[in-house]
N, C-alpha and C positions, 0 to 999 in steps of 0.2 A: 504494500500500500504506500503510495507516494504522498497522498493526502486523503482526507476523508471522502472526497468525491471521486477520486481516481483509485478504485480498488477492484480487485478481482476475487470473487468468492470461488474457492477451489471446489471443483465438482467431484472430489474424491476424498477418501480417508486413507490413513497410512496402511491399515490392514482391513480385511473384511470384518474382523472381530470388533473394529472400532465403530461399526454401524450396529447399534444395539439399543434395546429398550430396557430401562431399569425401573424398579419400583421406587416410588417416593412416599415418604410418610405424610400424614394428613397436615401436619404443621407446615411443612415445606410447600405443599400444594396451596395452602391458604395464603402464604406469603407471596407465592408466584402469581396467584389470582389477583391479589391486591395490587401487585406491581404492574400487572397487565392493564389494570384499570388506569393507573397513573400514566402508563405509556400511551394508552389510547387517547387520553386527554392531550398528549403532545403529538399525536399523529404517528406514533411509532408502531410498526407492525413486523419489521424484519429481524431486529436484533434484541436479544434479552437485555444486554447492558448498554442501553442507549436512551437518550432523551430526544435525539434528533433524527432517528431512523437512519443514521449513518454509523459505520463501525467505529469503535473506539481505538485510539492509539494504544499500544502496549504500555506506554509511559503513563497514560491516563489511568489504566487499571492499577498500576503500581501506586500512583498517587492516592487513589481511593483506598487501597489496602493500608497505606501509611497513615492516612487520616483516621480511619477507624481503629487501627491498632493503637494509635496514640490516645484516642478517646477511651478505649477499653483498657489502656495501660498494660498491653501485652506486647511481646516482641514483634517487630516488623519482619515479615517474611516476604519472599518472592511469590508471584502468582502461582507458580508450580507447587509451592509449599501448601497451597490449599488442597491440592490433590493428595499430597502426603498426609496432611492432617485428617482428611476424610478416611484414608486407609487406616491410619493409626486409631481413629475413633471406632471404626468398624471392628477392628481386631481387639483393642483393649477395653472398649466399653460394651460391645455387643457380642464378643467372642465369635466373630464371623469366621467361617472356615475358608480355606484357600480357594475353593471353587467359586464361592459367592464373591469374594474379593476380586478374583481374576476376571470374572464375568462383568462386574460393575466397572472395572477399569478398562475393559475392552481389550484385554490381552488375549493373544491367540492360544496361549497355553498357560496352565498354572506354573510351569517352570519359569516363565518370564516374571510372573508375580513374585515367586520365591526368590529369584535372583536379586530383586530390589527391596523386598520387604520381609524376608524370612526372619530377620532379627526381632521383628515385632511379636512373633509368636513365642518367644523364649519363656514368658512368664507362666505358661501352662504346666511346666514340668512338676513343680512342687504340688500344685493342686491335684494333678493326676495321681501322684504318689500317695497323697492323702486319701483319695477315693479308692485306691487299691487296697488300703489297709483293711484287713478283716475279710477280704474277698477270696483269699487263698486258703483252702481247707485241706488239712492232711488227715488221712485215715491210715493208721499204721496196722500192719498185719499182727494178729495176736501171737503167731508163732512163725519162725523162719523155716522155710523149706530148703534152705541152703546150709549145708554144714561146713564149718571151717572156712568161711568166706571172709577175706580181708578187704574186699572192695577193689582189688587191682588184678583180678584174674578172670579168665573165661570160666563160665559156669556150664556144666553139662547137666541138663535136667532130664 
């Protein structure tokens, strides 16, 4: 894009997996419906992040993020950090599995998702160990059918 009025909308995506439908929660849908009303009052129909029906510059998106980060008193991140934050929330707050995360991100395989986000699943190990406690049951034989066995030899039965 050289300027707001001289842009080309790409008619393709990076991979077929990038073309996807994801489920949204009711709160997000409500916010988007209200935003659509605001946009309609400005004559906007093409772009989600626009008041003028023209695409935003990348730098504008970054300025919006900076403005709201300062208001919220949180660290300023890059736009791509919003994607990472979404993944982190899915995994750490909602315990989303690899297949769900991979699909929402539009990755062609879970391996791609794991390559970039595997470290976020580390926290499950201790929880799983606790869940395993008490699940292994032993039932010992009342008498041995093997005589003189020291545990390190072949047994002929």
